[in-house]
LUMSE-180655 format. One record per atom (N, C-alpha, C, O, CB): atom name; x, y, z; residue in three letters; residue number from 1. Coordinates in pm, whole numbers. Last residue first. Glycine has a CB too. Example, Ala and Ser with C-alpha at 12.3 -4.5 7.8 and 13.67 -1.06 7.14 Angstrom:
BEGIN
+------+--------+--------+--------+------+-----+
| site |     c1 |     c2 |     c3 | code | pos |
+------+--------+--------+--------+------+-----+
|    N |   1285 |   -225 |    708 |  Ser |   2 |
|   CA |   1367 |   -106 |    714 |  Ser |   2 |
|    C |   1290 |      3 |    787 |  Ser |   2 |
|    O |   1341 |    114 |    804 |  Ser |   2 |
|   CB |   1408 |    -60 |    572 |  Ser |   2 |
|    N |   1319 |   -569 |    780 |  Ala |   1 |
|   CA |   1230 |   -450 |    780 |  Ala |   1 |
|    C |   1320 |   -330 |    780 |  Ala |   1 |
|    O |   1424 |   -332 |    846 |  Ala |   1 |
|   CB |   1131 |   -447 |    905 |  Ala |   1 |
+------+--------+--------+--------+------+-----+
This chain:
BEGIN
+------+--------+--------+--------+------+-----+
| site |     c1 |     c2 |     c3 | code | pos |
+------+--------+--------+--------+------+-----+
|    N |   -584 |  -1123 |    473 |  Arg |  70 |
|   CA |   -605 |  -1223 |    579 |  Arg |  70 |
|    C |   -741 |  -1269 |    585 |  Arg |  70 |
|    O |   -774 |  -1353 |    670 |  Arg |  70 |
|   CB |   -568 |  -1170 |    709 |  Arg |  70 |
|    N |   -343 |  -1053 |    208 |  Pro |  69 |
|   CA |   -473 |  -1051 |    288 |  Pro |  69 |
|    C |   -481 |  -1155 |    391 |  Pro |  69 |
|    O |   -407 |  -1253 |    399 |  Pro |  69 |
|   CB |   -593 |  -1067 |    199 |  Pro |  69 |
|    N |    -24 |   -910 |    253 |  Ala |  68 |
|   CA |   -103 |  -1043 |    203 |  Ala |  68 |
|    C |   -241 |  -1004 |    278 |  Ala |  68 |
|    O |   -248 |   -939 |    382 |  Ala |  68 |
|   CB |    -26 |  -1215 |    260 |  Ala |  68 |
|    N |    112 |   -689 |    321 |  Gln |  67 |
|   CA |     45 |   -698 |    179 |  Gln |  67 |
|    C |    -46 |   -803 |    169 |  Gln |  67 |
|    O |   -140 |   -798 |     89 |  Gln |  67 |
|   CB |    142 |   -719 |     67 |  Gln |  67 |
|    N |    272 |   -647 |    554 |  Tyr |  66 |
|   CA |    123 |   -634 |    558 |  Tyr |  66 |
|    C |     39 |   -653 |    435 |  Tyr |  66 |
|    O |    -83 |   -637 |    436 |  Tyr |  66 |
|   CB |     92 |   -508 |    604 |  Tyr |  66 |
|    N |    520 |   -603 |    454 |  Lys |  65 |
|   CA |    487 |   -703 |    564 |  Lys |  65 |
|    C |    357 |   -731 |    568 |  Lys |  65 |
|    O |    324 |   -848 |    588 |  Lys |  65 |
|   CB |    523 |   -663 |    695 |  Lys |  65 |
|    N |    534 |   -404 |    280 |  Leu |  64 |
|   CA |    511 |   -546 |    229 |  Leu |  64 |
|    C |    491 |   -641 |    348 |  Leu |  64 |
|    O |    444 |   -754 |    329 |  Leu |  64 |
|   CB |    636 |   -596 |    141 |  Leu |  64 |
|    N |    563 |   -167 |    413 |  Tyr |  63 |
|   CA |    423 |   -210 |    407 |  Tyr |  63 |
|    C |    420 |   -351 |    330 |  Tyr |  63 |
|    O |    312 |   -408 |    316 |  Tyr |  63 |
|   CB |    330 |    -94 |    332 |  Tyr |  63 |
|    N |    839 |   -121 |    405 |  Ser |  62 |
|   CA |    771 |   -174 |    533 |  Ser |  62 |
|    C |    646 |   -218 |    521 |  Ser |  62 |
|    O |    604 |   -300 |    603 |  Ser |  62 |
|   CB |    763 |    -84 |    633 |  Ser |  62 |
|    N |    865 |     14 |    158 |  Leu |  61 |
|   CA |    910 |   -125 |    167 |  Leu |  61 |
|    C |    851 |   -198 |    298 |  Leu |  61 |
|    O |    820 |   -317 |    297 |  Leu |  61 |
|   CB |   1069 |   -128 |    169 |  Leu |  61 |
|    N |    777 |    260 |    233 |  Ile |  60 |
|   CA |    699 |    182 |    141 |  Ile |  60 |
|    C |    735 |     29 |    158 |  Ile |  60 |
|    O |    651 |    -61 |    169 |  Ile |  60 |
|   CB |    725 |    232 |     -6 |  Ile |  60 |
|    N |    997 |    324 |    405 |  Leu |  59 |
|   CA |    862 |    328 |    470 |  Leu |  59 |
|    C |    754 |    245 |    378 |  Leu |  59 |
|    O |    664 |    177 |    427 |  Leu |  59 |
|   CB |    815 |    489 |    489 |  Leu |  59 |
|    N |   1238 |    309 |    246 |  Pro |  58 |
|   CA |   1220 |    221 |    351 |  Pro |  58 |
|    C |   1070 |    207 |    417 |  Pro |  58 |
|    O |   1030 |    104 |    470 |  Pro |  58 |
|   CB |   1316 |    264 |    451 |  Pro |  58 |
|    N |   1267 |    336 |    -83 |  Asn |  57 |
|   CA |   1195 |    399 |     11 |  Asn |  57 |
|    C |   1172 |    302 |    132 |  Asn |  57 |
|    O |   1086 |    214 |    118 |  Asn |  57 |
|   CB |   1068 |    450 |    -51 |  Asn |  57 |
|    N |   1584 |    275 |   -231 |  Pro |  56 |
|   CA |   1470 |    227 |   -185 |  Pro |  56 |
|    C |   1398 |    319 |    -76 |  Pro |  56 |
|    O |   1466 |    372 |     12 |  Pro |  56 |
|   CB |   1500 |     98 |   -138 |  Pro |  56 |
|    N |   1741 |    558 |   -393 |  Ser |  55 |
|   CA |   1753 |    465 |   -293 |  Ser |  55 |
|    C |   1604 |    419 |   -258 |  Ser |  55 |
|    O |   1512 |    501 |   -255 |  Ser |  55 |
|   CB |   1832 |    527 |   -171 |  Ser |  55 |
|    N |   1661 |    744 |   -589 |  Pro |  54 |
|   CA |   1806 |    693 |   -594 |  Pro |  54 |
|    C |   1838 |    593 |   -501 |  Pro |  54 |
|    O |   1946 |    535 |   -511 |  Pro |  54 |
|   CB |   1903 |    797 |   -573 |  Pro |  54 |
|    N |   1346 |    690 |   -732 |  Gly |  53 |
|   CA |   1446 |    762 |   -666 |  Gly |  53 |
|    C |   1589 |    687 |   -648 |  Gly |  53 |
|    O |   1612 |    577 |   -698 |  Gly |  53 |
|   CB |   1389 |    799 |   -535 |  Gly |  53 |
|    N |   1131 |    415 |   -677 |  Ile |  52 |
|   CA |   1140 |    552 |   -736 |  Ile |  52 |
|    C |   1242 |    629 |   -656 |  Ile |  52 |
|    O |   1234 |    638 |   -534 |  Ile |  52 |
|   CB |   1000 |    627 |   -734 |  Ile |  52 |
|    N |   1088 |    192 |   -541 |  Met |  51 |
|   CA |   1205 |    199 |   -609 |  Met |  51 |
|    C |   1232 |    315 |   -684 |  Met |  51 |
|    O |   1335 |    326 |   -750 |  Met |  51 |
|   CB |   1215 |     99 |   -684 |  Met |  51 |
|    N |    839 |    198 |   -425 |  Ala |  50 |
|   CA |    952 |    212 |   -334 |  Ala |  50 |
|    C |   1078 |    237 |   -413 |  Ala |  50 |
|    O |   1170 |    299 |   -360 |  Ala |  50 |
|   CB |    967 |     87 |   -245 |  Ala |  50 |
|    N |    678 |    154 |   -663 |  Gln |  49 |
|   CA |    668 |    280 |   -599 |  Gln |  49 |
|    C |    800 |    307 |   -495 |  Gln |  49 |
|    O |    854 |    417 |   -486 |  Gln |  49 |
|   CB |    524 |    282 |   -520 |  Gln |  49 |
|    N |    729 |    -98 |   -701 |  Glu |  48 |
|   CA |    746 |    -28 |   -798 |  Glu |  48 |
|    C |    761 |    119 |   -748 |  Glu |  48 |
|    O |    850 |    193 |   -791 |  Glu |  48 |
|   CB |    643 |    -55 |   -888 |  Glu |  48 |
|    N |    654 |   -251 |   -458 |  Leu |  47 |
|   CA |    797 |   -238 |   -494 |  Leu |  47 |
|    C |    825 |   -145 |   -614 |  Leu |  47 |
|    O |    943 |   -112 |   -631 |  Leu |  47 |
|   CB |    852 |   -375 |   -524 |  Leu |  47 |
|    N |    380 |   -193 |   -482 |  Leu |  46 |
|   CA |    456 |   -156 |   -351 |  Leu |  46 |
|    C |    591 |   -135 |   -387 |  Leu |  46 |
|    O |    650 |    -30 |   -362 |  Leu |  46 |
|   CB |    450 |   -267 |   -237 |  Leu |  46 |
|    N |    324 |   -331 |   -705 |  Ala |  45 |
|   CA |    293 |   -175 |   -689 |  Ala |  45 |
|    C |    374 |   -127 |   -587 |  Ala |  45 |
|    O |    436 |    -22 |   -603 |  Ala |  45 |
|   CB |    144 |   -137 |   -653 |  Ala |  45 |
|    N |    383 |   -598 |   -624 |  Glu |  44 |
|   CA |    457 |   -538 |   -736 |  Glu |  44 |
|    C |    429 |   -374 |   -734 |  Glu |  44 |
|    O |    522 |   -299 |   -763 |  Glu |  44 |
|   CB |    408 |   -609 |   -881 |  Glu |  44 |
|    N |    212 |   -639 |   -421 |  Ala |  43 |
|   CA |    346 |   -646 |   -385 |  Ala |  43 |
|    C |    422 |   -576 |   -495 |  Ala |  43 |
|    O |    517 |   -503 |   -467 |  Ala |  43 |
|   CB |    391 |   -790 |   -363 |  Ala |  43 |
|    N |    -36 |   -609 |   -575 |  Leu |  42 |
|   CA |      0 |   -522 |   -457 |  Leu |  42 |
|    C |    133 |   -537 |   -422 |  Leu |  42 |
|    O |    183 |   -431 |   -385 |  Leu |  42 |
|   CB |    -79 |   -550 |   -339 |  Leu |  42 |
|    N |   -149 |   -777 |   -754 |  Asn |  41 |
|   CA |    -35 |   -678 |   -786 |  Asn |  41 |
|    C |     -3 |   -592 |   -680 |  Asn |  41 |
|    O |     66 |   -493 |   -707 |  Asn |  41 |
|   CB |    -64 |   -593 |   -902 |  Asn |  41 |
|    N |   -337 |   -929 |   -638 |  Leu |  40 |
|   CA |   -221 |  -1002 |   -690 |  Leu |  40 |
|    C |   -108 |   -890 |   -727 |  Leu |  40 |
|    O |     11 |   -920 |   -728 |  Leu |  40 |
|   CB |   -267 |  -1094 |   -822 |  Leu |  40 |
|    N |   -555 |   -759 |   -600 |  Ile |  39 |
|   CA |   -467 |   -785 |   -485 |  Ile |  39 |
|    C |   -345 |   -868 |   -516 |  Ile |  39 |
|    O |   -255 |   -878 |   -432 |  Ile |  39 |
|   CB |   -543 |   -853 |   -379 |  Ile |  39 |
|    N |   -702 |   -555 |   -755 |  Asp |  38 |
|   CA |   -611 |   -660 |   -801 |  Asp |  38 |
|    C |   -518 |   -685 |   -679 |  Asp |  38 |
|    O |   -410 |   -627 |   -670 |  Asp |  38 |
|   CB |   -528 |   -616 |   -935 |  Asp |  38 |
|    N |  -1059 |   -558 |   -650 |  Trp |  37 |
|   CA |   -932 |   -487 |   -673 |  Trp |  37 |
|    C |   -816 |   -599 |   -688 |  Trp |  37 |
|    O |   -830 |   -713 |   -643 |  Trp |  37 |
|   CB |   -900 |   -381 |   -547 |  Trp |  37 |
|    N |  -1322 |   -594 |   -542 |  Thr |  36 |
|   CA |  -1274 |   -615 |   -686 |  Thr |  36 |
|    C |  -1156 |   -527 |   -718 |  Thr |  36 |
|    O |  -1160 |   -436 |   -801 |  Thr |  36 |
|   CB |  -1389 |   -585 |   -790 |  Thr |  36 |
|    N |  -1343 |   -740 |   -224 |  Ala |  35 |
|   CA |  -1336 |   -641 |   -298 |  Ala |  35 |
|    C |  -1292 |   -656 |   -438 |  Ala |  35 |
|    O |  -1211 |   -747 |   -453 |  Ala |  35 |
|   CB |  -1269 |   -565 |   -238 |  Ala |  35 |
|    N |  -1299 |   -940 |    -36 |  Gly |  34 |
|   CA |  -1380 |   -965 |   -159 |  Gly |  34 |
|    C |  -1404 |   -847 |   -250 |  Gly |  34 |
|    O |  -1480 |   -858 |   -345 |  Gly |  34 |
|   CB |  -1510 |  -1016 |   -121 |  Gly |  34 |
|    N |  -1232 |   -727 |    219 |  Lys |  33 |
|   CA |  -1242 |   -874 |    168 |  Lys |  33 |
|    C |  -1355 |   -910 |     74 |  Lys |  33 |
|    O |  -1476 |   -910 |    101 |  Lys |  33 |
|   CB |  -1255 |   -966 |    285 |  Lys |  33 |
|    N |  -1214 |   -388 |    127 |  Pro |  32 |
|   CA |  -1250 |   -487 |    217 |  Pro |  32 |
|    C |  -1236 |   -650 |    121 |  Pro |  32 |
|    O |  -1231 |   -671 |      0 |  Pro |  32 |
|   CB |  -1419 |   -442 |    278 |  Pro |  32 |
|    N |  -1015 |   -148 |     91 |  Phe |  31 |
|   CA |  -1033 |   -252 |     11 |  Phe |  31 |
|    C |  -1089 |   -385 |     88 |  Phe |  31 |
|    O |  -1013 |   -480 |    106 |  Phe |  31 |
|   CB |   -905 |   -273 |    -55 |  Phe |  31 |
|    N |  -1032 |     39 |    303 |  Phe |  30 |
|   CA |  -1046 |     93 |    172 |  Phe |  30 |
|    C |  -1099 |    -24 |     85 |  Phe |  30 |
|    O |  -1201 |    -13 |     17 |  Phe |  30 |
|   CB |   -910 |    155 |    120 |  Phe |  30 |
|    N |   -997 |   -130 |    537 |  Lys |  29 |
|   CA |  -1094 |    -44 |    546 |  Lys |  29 |
|    C |  -1134 |      2 |    371 |  Lys |  29 |
|    O |  -1249 |     -4 |    327 |  Lys |  29 |
|   CB |  -1037 |     81 |    650 |  Lys |  29 |
|    N |   -756 |   -258 |    486 |  Lys |  28 |
|   CA |   -873 |   -347 |    511 |  Lys |  28 |
|    C |  -1012 |   -254 |    498 |  Lys |  28 |
|    O |  -1118 |   -301 |    456 |  Lys |  28 |
|   CB |   -857 |   -419 |    667 |  Lys |  28 |
|    N |   -583 |    -46 |    467 |  Met |  27 |
|   CA |   -612 |   -135 |    349 |  Met |  27 |
|    C |   -730 |   -204 |    361 |  Met |  27 |
|    O |   -807 |   -215 |    265 |  Met |  27 |
|   CB |   -513 |   -230 |    326 |  Met |  27 |
|    N |   -590 |     39 |    731 |  Asn |  26 |
|   CA |   -653 |    138 |    623 |  Asn |  26 |
|    C |   -662 |     47 |    489 |  Asn |  26 |
|    O |   -751 |     72 |    409 |  Asn |  26 |
|   CB |   -548 |    287 |    595 |  Asn |  26 |
|    N |   -444 |   -177 |    855 |  Ile |  25 |
|   CA |   -563 |   -119 |    885 |  Ile |  25 |
|    C |   -646 |    -55 |    776 |  Ile |  25 |
|    O |   -756 |    -96 |    740 |  Ile |  25 |
|   CB |   -537 |    -30 |    977 |  Ile |  25 |
|    N |   -200 |   -148 |    721 |  Ala |  24 |
|   CA |   -282 |   -266 |    722 |  Ala |  24 |
|    C |   -426 |   -247 |    753 |  Ala |  24 |
|    O |   -516 |   -297 |    685 |  Ala |  24 |
|   CB |   -230 |   -357 |    814 |  Ala |  24 |
|    N |   -104 |    118 |    769 |  Trp |  23 |
|   CA |   -140 |     83 |    629 |  Trp |  23 |
|    C |   -229 |    -54 |    626 |  Trp |  23 |
|    O |   -318 |    -70 |    541 |  Trp |  23 |
|   CB |      0 |     65 |    541 |  Trp |  23 |
|    N |    -61 |     99 |   1043 |  Gln |  22 |
|   CA |   -178 |    181 |   1005 |  Gln |  22 |
|    C |   -210 |    143 |    848 |  Gln |  22 |
|    O |   -326 |    137 |    808 |  Gln |  22 |
|   CB |   -143 |    347 |   1027 |  Gln |  22 |
|    N |    147 |    -78 |   1036 |  Tyr |  21 |
|   CA |     36 |   -115 |   1097 |  Tyr |  21 |
|    C |    -84 |    -29 |   1077 |  Tyr |  21 |
|    O |   -197 |    -76 |   1091 |  Tyr |  21 |
|   CB |     63 |   -126 |   1222 |  Tyr |  21 |
|    N |    338 |     91 |    903 |  Asp |  20 |
|   CA |    309 |    -35 |    844 |  Asp |  20 |
|    C |    174 |    -88 |    928 |  Asp |  20 |
|    O |     93 |   -148 |    857 |  Asp |  20 |
|   CB |    446 |   -138 |    854 |  Asp |  20 |
|    N |    225 |    420 |    947 |  Ser |  19 |
|   CA |    310 |    324 |    990 |  Ser |  19 |
|    C |    261 |    192 |    920 |  Ser |  19 |
|    O |    145 |    188 |    880 |  Ser |  19 |
|   CB |    313 |    318 |   1144 |  Ser |  19 |
|    N |    191 |    693 |    705 |  Trp |  18 |
|   CA |    149 |    579 |    780 |  Trp |  18 |
|    C |    251 |    472 |    822 |  Trp |  18 |
|    O |    345 |    438 |    750 |  Trp |  18 |
|   CB |     51 |    517 |    707 |  Trp |  18 |
|    N |    256 |    947 |    590 |  Arg |  17 |
|   CA |    361 |    877 |    679 |  Arg |  17 |
|    C |    290 |    776 |    780 |  Arg |  17 |
|    O |    315 |    769 |    901 |  Arg |  17 |
|   CB |    447 |    989 |    766 |  Arg |  17 |
|    N |    115 |   1095 |    412 |  Glu |  16 |
|   CA |     64 |   1090 |    533 |  Glu |  16 |
|    C |    159 |   1015 |    654 |  Glu |  16 |
|    O |    141 |   1023 |    776 |  Glu |  16 |
|   CB |    -67 |   1024 |    511 |  Glu |  16 |
|    N |    239 |    996 |    170 |  Lys |  15 |
|   CA |    232 |   1149 |    202 |  Lys |  15 |
|    C |    193 |   1168 |    339 |  Lys |  15 |
|    O |    242 |   1268 |    391 |  Lys |  15 |
|   CB |    132 |   1227 |    113 |  Lys |  15 |
|    N |    211 |    716 |    181 |  Trp |  14 |
|   CA |    338 |    775 |    194 |  Trp |  14 |
|    C |    346 |    915 |    233 |  Trp |  14 |
|    O |    432 |    958 |    309 |  Trp |  14 |
|   CB |    403 |    762 |     80 |  Trp |  14 |
|    N |    -59 |    694 |    173 |  Ala |  13 |
|   CA |      2 |    643 |    287 |  Ala |  13 |
|    C |    141 |    708 |    283 |  Ala |  13 |
|    O |    184 |    753 |    389 |  Ala |  13 |
|   CB |      3 |    483 |    290 |  Ala |  13 |
|    N |   -103 |    807 |    -82 |  Gln |  12 |
|   CA |   -160 |    874 |     18 |  Gln |  12 |
|    C |    -93 |    816 |    159 |  Gln |  12 |
|    O |    -76 |    896 |    252 |  Gln |  12 |
|   CB |   -318 |    856 |      5 |  Gln |  12 |
|    N |     39 |    615 |   -234 |  Leu |  11 |
|   CA |     77 |    749 |   -233 |  Leu |  11 |
|    C |     24 |    835 |   -120 |  Leu |  11 |
|    O |     93 |    923 |    -68 |  Leu |  11 |
|   CB |     39 |    803 |   -355 |  Leu |  11 |
|    N |   -151 |    413 |   -206 |  Ile |  10 |
|   CA |     24 |    383 |   -180 |  Ile |  10 |
|    C |     63 |    523 |   -161 |  Ile |  10 |
|    O |    127 |    547 |    -58 |  Ile |  10 |
|   CB |    127 |    303 |   -326 |  Ile |  10 |
|    N |   -360 |    483 |   -307 |  Ala |   9 |
|   CA |   -360 |    439 |   -170 |  Ala |   9 |
|    C |   -216 |    449 |   -117 |  Ala |   9 |
|    O |   -181 |    486 |     -5 |  Ala |   9 |
|   CB |   -416 |    293 |   -158 |  Ala |   9 |
|    N |   -294 |    523 |   -590 |  Gln |   8 |
|   CA |   -340 |    642 |   -499 |  Gln |   8 |
|    C |   -343 |    615 |   -345 |  Gln |   8 |
|    O |   -330 |    707 |   -264 |  Gln |   8 |
|   CB |   -486 |    684 |   -541 |  Gln |   8 |
|    N |   -258 |    237 |   -646 |  Lys |   7 |
|   CA |   -142 |    338 |   -650 |  Lys |   7 |
|    C |   -172 |    483 |   -568 |  Lys |   7 |
|    O |    -89 |    540 |   -499 |  Lys |   7 |
|   CB |   -111 |    372 |   -812 |  Lys |   7 |
|    N |   -528 |    143 |   -621 |  Leu |   6 |
|   CA |   -419 |    100 |   -538 |  Leu |   6 |
|    C |   -286 |    204 |   -527 |  Leu |   6 |
|    O |   -230 |    239 |   -423 |  Leu |   6 |
|   CB |   -377 |    -37 |   -596 |  Leu |   6 |
|    N |   -795 |    389 |   -624 |  Asn |   5 |
|   CA |   -698 |    288 |   -683 |  Asn |   5 |
|    C |   -584 |    252 |   -580 |  Asn |   5 |
|    O |   -556 |    317 |   -480 |  Asn |   5 |
|   CB |   -632 |    346 |   -817 |  Asn |   5 |
|    N |   -942 |    559 |   -482 |  Val |   4 |
|   CA |   -978 |    533 |   -610 |  Val |   4 |
|    C |   -912 |    408 |   -666 |  Val |   4 |
|    O |   -970 |    334 |   -746 |  Val |   4 |
|   CB |   -950 |    647 |   -689 |  Val |   4 |
|    N |  -1053 |    663 |   -157 |  Val |   3 |
|   CA |   -935 |    590 |   -241 |  Val |   3 |
|    C |   -999 |    532 |   -363 |  Val |   3 |
|    O |  -1101 |    463 |   -352 |  Val |   3 |
|   CB |   -855 |    465 |   -156 |  Val |   3 |
|    N |  -1159 |    921 |      7 |  Lys |   2 |
|   CA |  -1175 |    811 |    -70 |  Lys |   2 |
|    C |  -1070 |    779 |   -157 |  Lys |   2 |
|    O |  -1008 |    862 |   -223 |  Lys |   2 |
|   CB |  -1281 |    821 |   -137 |  Lys |   2 |
|    N |  -1148 |   1022 |    360 |  Met |   1 |
|   CA |  -1073 |   1015 |    233 |  Met |   1 |
|    C |  -1118 |    891 |    147 |  Met |   1 |
|    O |  -1117 |    777 |    194 |  Met |   1 |
|   CB |   -919 |   1008 |    265 |  Met |   1 |
+------+--------+--------+--------+------+-----+
């Protein structure tokens, strides 16, 4: 699977029901350290996607644990 952007990665993770641990592993694969993607907007993008619908999406919210780069 080729991920083009951050929102696409979030939606792919949600569709495939990745665990929060899988999220962290796959994000490191898709967006390696030093990659030119907007890491500063990751938490905001996760919150934006999680808040779609009548109640927050717990799966996407769980990805916030692993949103910080290491």
